[in-house]
C-alpha positions, 0 to 999 in steps of 0.5 A: 647611629644605632648605638647612639639611638639605643643609648638615647632611649635607654637613658630616657627609659632609666630617667623616666621610669623606676628600677629595675631595668632589664634588656632582653636582646638576640643576635645583633641586638645583643651585640648592641646591648653589649656595646652600649654597656662597654661604651657608655656608663649605663646602669642596667639592673639585668641583662639577658643576651641570647646569641649575641653577634660578637664575631663572624666566622671568616672560613680559611682566613686568618682570625684578624683579617676580617677586622683589618678588612673592615677597618680598611674599608671604613678608611677608604670611606665605605663605612656607610656603604651597604655590604650588598645591593638588592635582595640577598638570598632572594627572599623577596626582601625579608630578612629571613628565608625561614618559611615559618617566620614569613 
């Protein structure tokens, strides 16, 4: 859903405004920008990505295990289920526990 939404917004933006078109993104937004360019024929003139989420450290597990586990979960119908419930990290519903970003 996020990628489809981004594709729709960017396609409308490109069609309705003159070039150059630039995307600046961080973390999961940078991941989605990479997927947008990889999965769709989008003509972006500039792309600035900071810390794109391209992999997850899985500790002692073999490198392909997380991918296999995720595919199995999606195959079992859990692809739309939240990974956690409630307040992860006990930070009052915020996305970060950093006191400077509250």
